[in-house]
All heavy atoms as a GROMACS GRO file, in nm:
protein
  559
    1MET      N    1  -1.206   3.663  -1.528
    1MET     CA    2  -1.316   3.580  -1.488
    1MET      C    3  -1.313   3.446  -1.559
    1MET      O    4  -1.347   3.347  -1.501
    1MET     CB    5  -1.449   3.650  -1.517
    1MET     CG    6  -1.492   3.746  -1.412
    1MET     SD    7  -1.513   3.660  -1.259
    1MET     CE    8  -1.632   3.760  -1.183
    2GLU      N    9  -1.277   3.444  -1.685
    2GLU     CA   10  -1.278   3.319  -1.760
    2GLU      C   11  -1.175   3.221  -1.707
    2GLU      O   12  -1.199   3.101  -1.704
    2GLU     CB   13  -1.254   3.347  -1.907
    2GLU     CG   14  -1.370   3.418  -1.975
    2GLU     CD   15  -1.340   3.444  -2.121
    2GLU    OE1   16  -1.262   3.368  -2.180
    2GLU    OE2   17  -1.393   3.541  -2.174
    3ALA      N   18  -1.060   3.268  -1.664
    3ALA     CA   19  -0.956   3.179  -1.613
    3ALA      C   20  -1.002   3.110  -1.485
    3ALA      O   21  -0.975   2.993  -1.465
    3ALA     CB   22  -0.828   3.258  -1.586
    4ALA      N   23  -1.075   3.179  -1.400
    4ALA     CA   24  -1.125   3.118  -1.277
    4ALA      C   25  -1.229   3.012  -1.307
    4ALA      O   26  -1.234   2.908  -1.243
    4ALA     CB   27  -1.184   3.226  -1.186
    5ALA      N   28  -1.310   3.035  -1.406
    5ALA     CA   29  -1.414   2.938  -1.442
    5ALA      C   30  -1.353   2.813  -1.504
    5ALA      O   31  -1.403   2.703  -1.485
    5ALA     CB   32  -1.514   3.002  -1.538
    6LEU      N   33  -1.243   2.828  -1.575
    6LEU     CA   34  -1.179   2.713  -1.638
    6LEU      C   35  -1.106   2.624  -1.539
    6LEU      O   36  -1.091   2.505  -1.561
    6LEU     CB   37  -1.083   2.760  -1.747
    6LEU     CG   38  -1.146   2.826  -1.870
    6LEU    CD1   39  -1.037   2.875  -1.963
    6LEU    CD2   40  -1.238   2.728  -1.940
    7SER      N   41  -1.060   2.679  -1.428
    7SER     CA   42  -0.982   2.601  -1.332
    7SER      C   43  -1.069   2.518  -1.237
    7SER      O   44  -1.019   2.433  -1.167
    7SER     CB   45  -0.889   2.692  -1.252
    7SER     OG   46  -0.968   2.778  -1.170
    8VAL      N   47  -1.197   2.542  -1.235
    8VAL     CA   48  -1.287   2.468  -1.146
    8VAL      C   49  -1.316   2.332  -1.207
    8VAL      O   50  -1.353   2.322  -1.324
    8VAL     CB   51  -1.418   2.548  -1.123
    8VAL    CG1   52  -1.515   2.467  -1.039
    8VAL    CG2   53  -1.388   2.681  -1.059
    9GLN      N   54  -1.299   2.227  -1.126
    9GLN     CA   55  -1.328   2.091  -1.173
    9GLN      C   56  -1.452   2.041  -1.102
    9GLN      O   57  -1.479   2.077  -0.988
    9GLN     CB   58  -1.212   1.998  -1.143
    9GLN     CG   59  -1.086   2.029  -1.218
    9GLN     CD   60  -0.976   1.931  -1.182
    9GLN    OE1   61  -0.991   1.851  -1.093
    9GLN    NE2   62  -0.866   1.940  -1.252
   10SER      N   63  -1.523   1.955  -1.169
   10SER     CA   64  -1.639   1.896  -1.103
   10SER      C   65  -1.592   1.788  -1.007
   10SER      O   66  -1.484   1.732  -1.019
   10SER     CB   67  -1.735   1.836  -1.207
   10SER     OG   68  -1.678   1.721  -1.264
   11THR      N   69  -1.675   1.758  -0.909
   11THR     CA   70  -1.639   1.658  -0.809
   11THR      C   71  -1.629   1.520  -0.871
   11THR      O   72  -1.552   1.438  -0.826
   11THR     CB   73  -1.745   1.653  -0.699
   11THR    OG1   74  -1.841   1.754  -0.715
   11THR    CG2   75  -1.686   1.663  -0.565
   12GLU      N   76  -1.704   1.492  -0.973
   12GLU     CA   77  -1.701   1.362  -1.037
   12GLU      C   78  -1.564   1.335  -1.100
   12GLU      O   79  -1.513   1.225  -1.090
   12GLU     CB   80  -1.811   1.352  -1.143
   12GLU     CG   81  -1.951   1.359  -1.084
   12GLU     CD   82  -2.057   1.376  -1.192
   12GLU    OE1   83  -2.025   1.362  -1.310
   12GLU    OE2   84  -2.172   1.406  -1.154
   13GLU      N   85  -1.503   1.436  -1.161
   13GLU     CA   86  -1.372   1.417  -1.219
   13GLU      C   87  -1.268   1.388  -1.112
   13GLU      O   88  -1.183   1.303  -1.130
   13GLU     CB   89  -1.330   1.541  -1.298
   13GLU     CG   90  -1.406   1.560  -1.427
   13GLU     CD   91  -1.364   1.686  -1.499
   13GLU    OE1   92  -1.305   1.775  -1.435
   13GLU    OE2   93  -1.391   1.695  -1.619
   14VAL      N   94  -1.276   1.457  -1.001
   14VAL     CA   95  -1.180   1.437  -0.894
   14VAL      C   96  -1.194   1.297  -0.836
   14VAL      O   97  -1.096   1.228  -0.812
   14VAL     CB   98  -1.198   1.544  -0.784
   14VAL    CG1   99  -1.110   1.514  -0.665
   14VAL    CG2  100  -1.168   1.681  -0.839
   15GLN      N  101  -1.316   1.249  -0.818
   15GLN     CA  102  -1.336   1.116  -0.764
   15GLN      C  103  -1.291   1.009  -0.863
   15GLN      O  104  -1.234   0.908  -0.824
   15GLN     CB  105  -1.484   1.096  -0.729
   15GLN     CG  106  -1.526   1.176  -0.608
   15GLN     CD  107  -1.673   1.164  -0.580
   15GLN    OE1  108  -1.748   1.105  -0.656
   15GLN    NE2  109  -1.716   1.220  -0.468
   16MET      N  110  -1.314   1.028  -0.990
   16MET     CA  111  -1.272   0.930  -1.089
   16MET      C  112  -1.120   0.921  -1.097
   16MET      O  113  -1.065   0.816  -1.119
   16MET     CB  114  -1.331   0.963  -1.226
   16MET     CG  115  -1.481   0.944  -1.235
   16MET     SD  116  -1.534   0.777  -1.192
   16MET     CE  117  -1.468   0.687  -1.330
   17ASN      N  118  -1.052   1.034  -1.081
   17ASN     CA  119  -0.906   1.032  -1.083
   17ASN      C  120  -0.850   0.961  -0.962
   17ASN      O  121  -0.742   0.908  -0.967
   17ASN     CB  122  -0.850   1.175  -1.091
   17ASN     CG  123  -0.873   1.237  -1.228
   17ASN    OD1  124  -0.891   1.166  -1.325
   17ASN    ND2  125  -0.873   1.369  -1.233
   18GLY      N  126  -0.923   0.959  -0.852
   18GLY     CA  127  -0.876   0.896  -0.730
   18GLY      C  128  -0.893   0.745  -0.729
   18GLY      O  129  -0.826   0.676  -0.654
   19VAL      N  130  -0.981   0.692  -0.812
   19VAL     CA  131  -1.007   0.548  -0.812
   19VAL      C  132  -0.884   0.469  -0.858
   19VAL      O  133  -0.846   0.373  -0.792
   19VAL     CB  134  -1.132   0.514  -0.897
   19VAL    CG1  135  -1.146   0.366  -0.916
   19VAL    CG2  136  -1.255   0.572  -0.831
   20PRO      N  137  -0.818   0.503  -0.968
   20PRO     CA  138  -0.698   0.427  -1.006
   20PRO      C  139  -0.588   0.432  -0.901
   20PRO      O  140  -0.519   0.333  -0.877
   20PRO     CB  141  -0.653   0.492  -1.136
   20PRO     CG  142  -0.775   0.556  -1.192
   20PRO     CD  143  -0.854   0.600  -1.071
   21ALA      N  144  -0.572   0.547  -0.836
   21ALA     CA  145  -0.471   0.558  -0.732
   21ALA      C  146  -0.508   0.471  -0.613
   21ALA      O  147  -0.421   0.405  -0.553
   21ALA     CB  148  -0.458   0.704  -0.687
   22PHE      N  149  -0.635   0.466  -0.578
   22PHE     CA  150  -0.681   0.383  -0.467
   22PHE      C  151  -0.656   0.235  -0.497
   22PHE      O  152  -0.608   0.160  -0.412
   22PHE     CB  153  -0.830   0.408  -0.442
   22PHE     CG  154  -0.890   0.323  -0.335
   22PHE    CD1  155  -0.866   0.351  -0.202
   22PHE    CD2  156  -0.968   0.214  -0.368
   22PHE    CE1  157  -0.920   0.272  -0.102
   22PHE    CE2  158  -1.023   0.135  -0.269
   22PHE     CZ  159  -1.000   0.163  -0.135
   23VAL      N  160  -0.686   0.193  -0.619
   23VAL     CA  161  -0.666   0.054  -0.659
   23VAL      C  162  -0.517   0.021  -0.660
   23VAL      O  163  -0.475  -0.086  -0.613
   23VAL     CB  164  -0.731   0.027  -0.796
   23VAL    CG1  165  -0.692  -0.110  -0.850
   23VAL    CG2  166  -0.881   0.039  -0.786
   24ALA      N  167  -0.435   0.111  -0.712
   24ALA     CA  168  -0.291   0.087  -0.718
   24ALA      C  169  -0.233   0.074  -0.577
   24ALA      O  170  -0.149  -0.014  -0.552
   24ALA     CB  171  -0.222   0.200  -0.794
   25LYS      N  172  -0.276   0.160  -0.485
   25LYS     CA  173  -0.229   0.150  -0.347
   25LYS      C  174  -0.273   0.020  -0.283
   25LYS      O  175  -0.197  -0.043  -0.208
   25LYS     CB  176  -0.280   0.268  -0.264
   25LYS     CG  177  -0.214   0.399  -0.296
   25LYS     CD  178  -0.277   0.511  -0.215
   25LYS     CE  179  -0.231   0.646  -0.259
   25LYS     NZ  180  -0.300   0.754  -0.188
   26GLY      N  181  -0.395  -0.021  -0.312
   26GLY     CA  182  -0.446  -0.147  -0.256
   26GLY      C  183  -0.369  -0.267  -0.306
   26GLY      O  184  -0.336  -0.358  -0.229
   27VAL      N  185  -0.341  -0.269  -0.435
   27VAL     CA  186  -0.264  -0.381  -0.493
   27VAL      C  187  -0.123  -0.383  -0.438
   27VAL      O  188  -0.071  -0.489  -0.400
   27VAL     CB  189  -0.263  -0.371  -0.647
   27VAL    CG1  190  -0.164  -0.466  -0.709
   27VAL    CG2  191  -0.403  -0.396  -0.702
   28LEU      N  192  -0.060  -0.267  -0.429
   28LEU     CA  193   0.075  -0.259  -0.375
   28LEU      C  194   0.078  -0.301  -0.228
   28LEU      O  195   0.168  -0.374  -0.185
   28LEU     CB  196   0.132  -0.118  -0.391
   28LEU     CG  197   0.275  -0.096  -0.342
   28LEU    CD1  198   0.372  -0.186  -0.418
   28LEU    CD2  199   0.314   0.049  -0.358
   29ALA      N  200  -0.021  -0.259  -0.152
   29ALA     CA  201  -0.028  -0.297  -0.011
   29ALA      C  202  -0.043  -0.448   0.004
   29ALA      O  203   0.023  -0.512   0.087
   29ALA     CB  204  -0.143  -0.225   0.058
   30ALA      N  205  -0.129  -0.508  -0.078
   30ALA     CA  206  -0.148  -0.653  -0.072
   30ALA      C  207  -0.020  -0.728  -0.110
   30ALA      O  208   0.014  -0.829  -0.047
   30ALA     CB  209  -0.262  -0.694  -0.164
   31LEU      N  210   0.051  -0.677  -0.210
   31LEU     CA  211   0.178  -0.740  -0.248
   31LEU      C  212   0.281  -0.730  -0.136
   31LEU      O  213   0.352  -0.827  -0.108
   31LEU     CB  214   0.234  -0.675  -0.375
   31LEU     CG  215   0.170  -0.717  -0.506
   31LEU    CD1  216   0.223  -0.631  -0.622
   31LEU    CD2  217   0.197  -0.863  -0.534
   32LEU      N  218   0.290  -0.614  -0.073
   32LEU     CA  219   0.386  -0.597   0.036
   32LEU      C  220   0.355  -0.691   0.153
   32LEU      O  221   0.444  -0.753   0.210
   32LEU     CB  222   0.388  -0.452   0.084
   32LEU     CG  223   0.453  -0.351  -0.009
   32LEU    CD1  224   0.433  -0.209   0.044
   32LEU    CD2  225   0.600  -0.380  -0.026
   33VAL      N  226   0.228  -0.703   0.188
   33VAL     CA  227   0.189  -0.791   0.297
   33VAL      C  228   0.217  -0.937   0.260
   33VAL      O  229   0.271  -1.014   0.340
   33VAL     CB  230   0.041  -0.770   0.336
   33VAL    CG1  231  -0.006  -0.877   0.432
   33VAL    CG2  232   0.022  -0.632   0.397
   34GLY      N  233   0.182  -0.975   0.138
   34GLY     CA  234   0.205  -1.112   0.094
   34GLY      C  235   0.352  -1.150   0.088
   34GLY      O  236   0.394  -1.256   0.137
   35ILE      N  237   0.434  -1.062   0.030
   35ILE     CA  238   0.578  -1.089   0.022
   35ILE      C  239   0.640  -1.089   0.161
   35ILE      O  240   0.725  -1.173   0.193
   35ILE     CB  241   0.647  -0.987  -0.071
   35ILE    CG1  242   0.602  -1.010  -0.215
   35ILE    CG2  243   0.798  -0.997  -0.062
   35ILE    CD1  244   0.645  -0.902  -0.312
   36GLY      N  245   0.595  -0.996   0.246
   36GLY     CA  246   0.646  -0.993   0.384
   36GLY      C  247   0.611  -1.120   0.461
   36GLY      O  248   0.694  -1.174   0.534
   37ALA      N  249   0.491  -1.170   0.442
   37ALA     CA  250   0.451  -1.294   0.509
   37ALA      C  251   0.533  -1.411   0.455
   37ALA      O  252   0.577  -1.498   0.532
   37ALA     CB  253   0.302  -1.318   0.488
   38TRP      N  254   0.554  -1.415   0.324
   38TRP     CA  255   0.632  -1.523   0.265
   38TRP      C  256   0.777  -1.520   0.315
   38TRP      O  257   0.834  -1.624   0.348
   38TRP     CB  258   0.627  -1.510   0.113
   38TRP     CG  259   0.700  -1.620   0.041
   38TRP    CD1  260   0.654  -1.745   0.015
   38TRP    CD2  261   0.831  -1.613  -0.013
   38TRP    NE1  262   0.750  -1.816  -0.053
   38TRP    CE2  263   0.860  -1.737  -0.072
   38TRP    CE3  264   0.928  -1.513  -0.018
   38TRP    CZ2  265   0.981  -1.765  -0.133
   38TRP    CZ3  266   1.047  -1.540  -0.080
   38TRP    CH2  267   1.073  -1.665  -0.136
   39LEU      N  268   0.837  -1.401   0.321
   39LEU     CA  269   0.974  -1.389   0.370
   39LEU      C  270   0.984  -1.431   0.517
   39LEU      O  271   1.080  -1.498   0.556
   39LEU     CB  272   1.024  -1.245   0.354
   39LEU     CG  273   1.057  -1.199   0.213
   39LEU    CD1  274   1.093  -1.052   0.213
   39LEU    CD2  275   1.171  -1.282   0.155
   40THR      N  276   0.886  -1.393   0.596
   40THR     CA  277   0.886  -1.432   0.736
   40THR      C  278   0.874  -1.584   0.750
   40THR      O  279   0.946  -1.647   0.826
   40THR     CB  280   0.770  -1.364   0.812
   40THR    OG1  281   0.783  -1.223   0.795
   40THR    CG2  282   0.772  -1.398   0.958
   41TYR      N  283   0.783  -1.641   0.675
   41TYR     CA  284   0.760  -1.786   0.678
   41TYR      C  285   0.887  -1.863   0.645
   41TYR      O  286   0.927  -1.955   0.717
   41TYR     CB  287   0.648  -1.820   0.579
   41TYR     CG  288   0.613  -1.966   0.568
   41TYR    CD1  289   0.537  -2.028   0.666
   41TYR    CD2  290   0.655  -2.041   0.460
   41TYR    CE1  291   0.504  -2.161   0.657
   41TYR    CE2  292   0.623  -2.174   0.448
   41TYR     CZ  293   0.547  -2.235   0.547
   41TYR     OH  294   0.515  -2.367   0.537
   42HIS      N  295   0.953  -1.825   0.538
   42HIS     CA  296   1.074  -1.895   0.498
   42HIS      C  297   1.195  -1.855   0.582
   42HIS      O  298   1.286  -1.936   0.601
   42HIS     CB  299   1.101  -1.874   0.349
   42HIS     CG  300   1.007  -1.951   0.263
   42HIS    ND1  301   1.015  -2.087   0.248
   42HIS    CD2  302   0.901  -1.912   0.191
   42HIS    CE1  303   0.919  -2.129   0.169
   42HIS    NE2  304   0.847  -2.023   0.132
   43GLY      N  305   1.197  -1.733   0.631
   43GLY     CA  306   1.307  -1.690   0.716
   43GLY      C  307   1.310  -1.763   0.849
   43GLY      O  308   1.416  -1.785   0.908
   44LEU      N  309   1.193  -1.803   0.897
   44LEU     CA  310   1.186  -1.878   1.023
   44LEU      C  311   1.209  -2.027   1.002
   44LEU      O  312   1.211  -2.104   1.097
   44LEU     CB  313   1.051  -1.854   1.090
   44LEU     CG  314   1.026  -1.712   1.139
   44LEU    CD1  315   0.884  -1.696   1.191
   44LEU    CD2  316   1.127  -1.674   1.247
   45GLY      N  317   1.223  -2.069   0.878
   45GLY     CA  318   1.249  -2.209   0.847
   45GLY      C  319   1.124  -2.295   0.845
   45GLY      O  320   1.133  -2.417   0.847
   46ALA      N  321   1.008  -2.235   0.840
   46ALA     CA  322   0.882  -2.311   0.842
   46ALA      C  323   0.860  -2.386   0.712
   46ALA      O  324   0.784  -2.482   0.708
   46ALA     CB  325   0.765  -2.218   0.869
   47GLY      N  326   0.927  -2.347   0.606
   47GLY     CA  327   0.912  -2.414   0.478
   47GLY      C  328   1.000  -2.536   0.463
   47GLY      O  329   1.004  -2.599   0.359
   48GLY      N  330   1.071  -2.572   0.569
   48GLY     CA  331   1.157  -2.689   0.564
   48GLY      C  332   1.300  -2.657   0.524
   48GLY      O  333   1.384  -2.744   0.521
   49GLY      N  334   1.328  -2.533   0.495
   49GLY     CA  335   1.463  -2.494   0.455
   49GLY      C  336   1.542  -2.439   0.573
   49GLY      O  337   1.505  -2.455   0.689
   50ASN      N  338   1.651  -2.377   0.540
   50ASN     CA  339   1.734  -2.316   0.642
   50ASN      C  340   1.670  -2.188   0.694
   50ASN      O  341   1.594  -2.122   0.623
   50ASN     CB  342   1.873  -2.282   0.585
   50ASN     CG  343   1.947  -2.406   0.544
   50ASN    OD1  344   1.926  -2.513   0.601
   50ASN    ND2  345   2.034  -2.393   0.446
   51THR      N  346   1.703  -2.153   0.816
   51THR     CA  347   1.652  -2.028   0.872
   51THR      C  348   1.742  -1.913   0.828
   51THR      O  349   1.860  -1.932   0.801
   51THR     CB  350   1.647  -2.033   1.026
   51THR    OG1  351   1.779  -2.054   1.074
   51THR    CG2  352   1.555  -2.143   1.073
   52SER      N  353   1.685  -1.796   0.820
   52SER     CA  354   1.759  -1.677   0.784
   52SER      C  355   1.710  -1.563   0.874
   52SER      O  356   1.596  -1.520   0.862
   52SER     CB  357   1.738  -1.641   0.638
   52SER     OG  358   1.796  -1.516   0.609
   53ARG      N  359   1.798  -1.520   0.962
   53ARG     CA  360   1.759  -1.415   1.057
   53ARG      C  361   1.724  -1.285   0.986
   53ARG      O  362   1.631  -1.215   1.024
   53ARG     CB  363   1.872  -1.392   1.155
   53ARG     CG  364   1.844  -1.283   1.254
   53ARG     CD  365   1.964  -1.254   1.339
   53ARG     NE  366   1.934  -1.288   1.475
   53ARG     CZ  367   2.021  -1.283   1.572
   53ARG    NH1  368   2.146  -1.254   1.546
   53ARG    NH2  369   1.986  -1.311   1.695
   54SER      N  370   1.795  -1.253   0.879
   54SER     CA  371   1.769  -1.128   0.809
   54SER      C  372   1.632  -1.131   0.740
   54SER      O  373   1.559  -1.032   0.744
   54SER     CB  374   1.879  -1.098   0.707
   54SER     OG  375   1.887  -1.200   0.611
   55TRP      N  376   1.596  -1.244   0.677
   55TRP     CA  377   1.465  -1.253   0.612
   55TRP      C  378   1.354  -1.256   0.717
   55TRP      O  379   1.247  -1.201   0.696
   55TRP     CB  380   1.454  -1.375   0.522
   55TRP     CG  381   1.540  -1.365   0.400
   55TRP    CD1  382   1.632  -1.456   0.361
   55TRP    CD2  383   1.543  -1.260   0.304
   55TRP    NE1  384   1.693  -1.413   0.245
   55TRP    CE2  385   1.640  -1.294   0.208
   55TRP    CE3  386   1.476  -1.141   0.288
   55TRP    CZ2  387   1.669  -1.214   0.099
   55TRP    CZ3  388   1.504  -1.060   0.180
   55TRP    CH2  389   1.600  -1.095   0.088
   56ALA      N  390   1.380  -1.322   0.830
   56ALA     CA  391   1.280  -1.328   0.936
   56ALA      C  392   1.257  -1.191   0.999
   56ALA      O  393   1.152  -1.165   1.056
   56ALA     CB  394   1.322  -1.429   1.042
   57THR      N  395   1.355  -1.103   0.990
   57THR     CA  396   1.340  -0.966   1.042
   57THR      C  397   1.280  -0.874   0.937
   57THR      O  398   1.193  -0.792   0.968
   57THR     CB  399   1.477  -0.911   1.086
   57THR    OG1  400   1.533  -1.000   1.182
   57THR    CG2  401   1.464  -0.772   1.145
   58PHE      N  402   1.324  -0.887   0.814
   58PHE     CA  403   1.280  -0.799   0.706
   58PHE      C  404   1.135  -0.826   0.666
   58PHE      O  405   1.062  -0.735   0.629
   58PHE     CB  406   1.373  -0.815   0.585
   58PHE     CG  407   1.341  -0.724   0.471
   58PHE    CD1  408   1.355  -0.587   0.484
   58PHE    CD2  409   1.296  -0.775   0.350
   58PHE    CE1  410   1.326  -0.503   0.378
   58PHE    CE2  411   1.267  -0.692   0.244
   58PHE     CZ  412   1.282  -0.555   0.259
   59GLY      N  413   1.091  -0.951   0.676
   59GLY     CA  414   0.956  -0.989   0.637
   59GLY      C  415   0.846  -0.913   0.712
   59GLY      O  416   0.758  -0.852   0.650
   60PRO      N  417   0.849  -0.915   0.847
   60PRO     CA  418   0.746  -0.841   0.920
   60PRO      C  419   0.751  -0.690   0.897
   60PRO      O  420   0.648  -0.623   0.898
   60PRO     CB  421   0.774  -0.873   1.067
   60PRO     CG  422   0.851  -0.999   1.064
   60PRO     CD  423   0.928  -0.998   0.936
   61LEU      N  424   0.871  -0.636   0.876
   61LEU     CA  425   0.882  -0.493   0.847
   61LEU      C  426   0.814  -0.460   0.714
   61LEU      O  427   0.742  -0.361   0.703
   61LEU     CB  428   1.028  -0.450   0.843
   61LEU     CG  429   1.103  -0.455   0.976
   61LEU    CD1  430   1.251  -0.424   0.955
   61LEU    CD2  431   1.042  -0.358   1.075
   62LEU      N  432   0.835  -0.545   0.615
   62LEU     CA  433   0.773  -0.525   0.485
   62LEU      C  434   0.621  -0.540   0.494
   62LEU      O  435   0.546  -0.461   0.437
   62LEU     CB  436   0.831  -0.624   0.384
   62LEU     CG  437   0.808  -0.597   0.237
   62LEU    CD1  438   0.875  -0.466   0.197
   62LEU    CD2  439   0.864  -0.712   0.155
   63ALA      N  440   0.576  -0.641   0.569
   63ALA     CA  441   0.432  -0.661   0.587
   63ALA      C  442   0.370  -0.543   0.662
   63ALA      O  443   0.260  -0.498   0.629
   63ALA     CB  444   0.406  -0.791   0.661
   64GLY      N  445   0.440  -0.492   0.762
   64GLY     CA  446   0.390  -0.375   0.835
   64GLY      C  447   0.380  -0.252   0.748
   64GLY      O  448   0.285  -0.174   0.759
   65LEU      N  449   0.474  -0.236   0.657
   65LEU     CA  450   0.468  -0.125   0.562
   65LEU      C  451   0.346  -0.140   0.471
   65LEU      O  452   0.278  -0.043   0.440
   65LEU     CB  453   0.596  -0.119   0.479
   65LEU     CG  454   0.609  -0.006   0.379
   65LEU    CD1  455   0.614   0.128   0.451
   65LEU    CD2  456   0.735  -0.024   0.297
   66GLY      N  457   0.317  -0.263   0.432
   66GLY     CA  458   0.198  -0.288   0.350
   66GLY      C  459   0.070  -0.258   0.424
   66GLY      O  460  -0.024  -0.200   0.368
   67VAL      N  461   0.064  -0.294   0.552
   67VAL     CA  462  -0.055  -0.263   0.633
   67VAL      C  463  -0.071  -0.112   0.647
   67VAL      O  464  -0.182  -0.059   0.636
   67VAL     CB  465  -0.046  -0.332   0.770
   67VAL    CG1  466  -0.154  -0.283   0.864
   67VAL    CG2  467  -0.054  -0.483   0.754
   68ALA      N  468   0.040  -0.042   0.672
   68ALA     CA  469   0.033   0.104   0.684
   68ALA      C  470  -0.015   0.168   0.554
   68ALA      O  471  -0.096   0.262   0.556
   68ALA     CB  472   0.171   0.159   0.723
   69LEU      N  473   0.033   0.118   0.442
   69LEU     CA  474  -0.011   0.171   0.313
   69LEU      C  475  -0.160   0.144   0.291
   69LEU      O  476  -0.232   0.230   0.240
   69LEU     CB  477   0.071   0.111   0.199
   69LEU     CG  478   0.035   0.155   0.058
   69LEU    CD1  479   0.053   0.307   0.043
   69LEU    CD2  480   0.119   0.082  -0.044
   70ALA      N  481  -0.205   0.028   0.331
   70ALA     CA  482  -0.348  -0.004   0.318
   70ALA      C  483  -0.433   0.090   0.403
   70ALA      O  484  -0.539   0.136   0.360
   70ALA     CB  485  -0.374  -0.150   0.357
   71ILE      N  486  -0.388   0.120   0.524
   71ILE     CA  487  -0.462   0.211   0.611
   71ILE      C  488  -0.469   0.350   0.550
   71ILE      O  489  -0.574   0.414   0.547
   71ILE     CB  490  -0.399   0.214   0.752
   71ILE    CG1  491  -0.421   0.081   0.822
   71ILE    CG2  492  -0.455   0.330   0.835
   71ILE    CD1  493  -0.344   0.065   0.951
   72VAL      N  494  -0.358   0.397   0.496
   72VAL     CA  495  -0.354   0.530   0.432
   72VAL      C  496  -0.444   0.530   0.308
   72VAL      O  497  -0.514   0.627   0.280
   72VAL     CB  498  -0.210   0.570   0.398
   72VAL    CG1  499  -0.208   0.693   0.307
   72VAL    CG2  500  -0.132   0.597   0.524
   73ALA      N  501  -0.443   0.420   0.232
   73ALA     CA  502  -0.525   0.413   0.111
   73ALA      C  503  -0.673   0.417   0.144
   73ALA      O  504  -0.752   0.478   0.072
   73ALA     CB  505  -0.492   0.286   0.033
   74VAL      N  506  -0.712   0.352   0.253
   74VAL     CA  507  -0.855   0.347   0.288
   74VAL      C  508  -0.901   0.475   0.356
   74VAL      O  509  -1.006   0.530   0.322
   74VAL     CB  510  -0.882   0.224   0.378
   74VAL    CG1  511  -1.022   0.228   0.435
   74VAL    CG2  512  -0.861   0.096   0.301
   75THR      N  513  -0.824   0.524   0.451
   75THR     CA  514  -0.868   0.640   0.529
   75THR      C  515  -0.829   0.773   0.465
   75THR      O  516  -0.889   0.875   0.493
   75THR     CB  517  -0.809   0.637   0.671
   75THR    OG1  518  -0.666   0.641   0.664
   75THR    CG2  519  -0.855   0.514   0.744
   76GLY      N  520  -0.728   0.774   0.382
   76GLY     CA  521  -0.680   0.900   0.323
   76GLY      C  522  -0.580   0.966   0.414
   76GLY      O  523  -0.561   0.928   0.529
   77ARG      N  524  -0.514   1.067   0.362
   77ARG     CA  525  -0.411   1.136   0.439
   77ARG      C  526  -0.467   1.248   0.526
   77ARG      O  527  -0.394   1.310   0.600
   77ARG     CB  528  -0.307   1.194   0.345
   77ARG     CG  529  -0.228   1.085   0.273
   77ARG     CD  530  -0.121   1.142   0.189
   77ARG     NE  531  -0.031   1.220   0.271
   77ARG     CZ  532   0.062   1.300   0.224
   77ARG    NH1  533   0.073   1.315   0.095
   77ARG    NH2  534   0.141   1.366   0.303
   78GLY      N  535  -0.591   1.276   0.516
   78GLY     CA  536  -0.649   1.387   0.592
   78GLY      C  537  -0.649   1.514   0.511
   78GLY      O  538  -0.594   1.521   0.402
   79HIS      N  539  -0.712   1.614   0.563
   79HIS     CA  540  -0.723   1.742   0.492
   79HIS      C  541  -0.630   1.842   0.558
   79HIS      O  542  -0.632   1.862   0.677
   79HIS     CB  543  -0.867   1.793   0.498
   79HIS     CG  544  -0.963   1.696   0.435
   79HIS    ND1  545  -0.970   1.674   0.301
   79HIS    CD2  546  -1.054   1.613   0.492
   79HIS    CE1  547  -1.062   1.585   0.274
   79HIS    NE2  548  -1.115   1.545   0.390
   80ARG      N  549  -0.546   1.902   0.476
   80ARG     CA  550  -0.452   2.000   0.530
   80ARG      C  551  -0.488   2.138   0.482
   80ARG      O  552  -0.534   2.162   0.381
   80ARG     CB  553  -0.310   1.967   0.484
   80ARG     CG  554  -0.265   1.839   0.547
   80ARG     CD  555  -0.122   1.814   0.505
   80ARG     NE  556  -0.086   1.682   0.555
   80ARG     CZ  557   0.036   1.645   0.573
   80ARG    NH1  558   0.135   1.724   0.545
   80ARG    NH2  559   0.064   1.526   0.617
   0.00000   0.00000   0.00000
């Protein structure tokens, strides 16, 4: 009986542990979107430099990954 009582956590502890993870996912998502936008901008030559097809392709993919991470961070993965 004692082992079962020790393994139960309060809801407040679980929510507090989730806040740093939520913030970390949000910061990472923002960085991915920002870097992806920057790569796209410069890959298309909008910054006045040479164009780069690989950066212009990789940028939106990176930004899309950041958006997907932000969606998962906000909505959660669901209950299984």
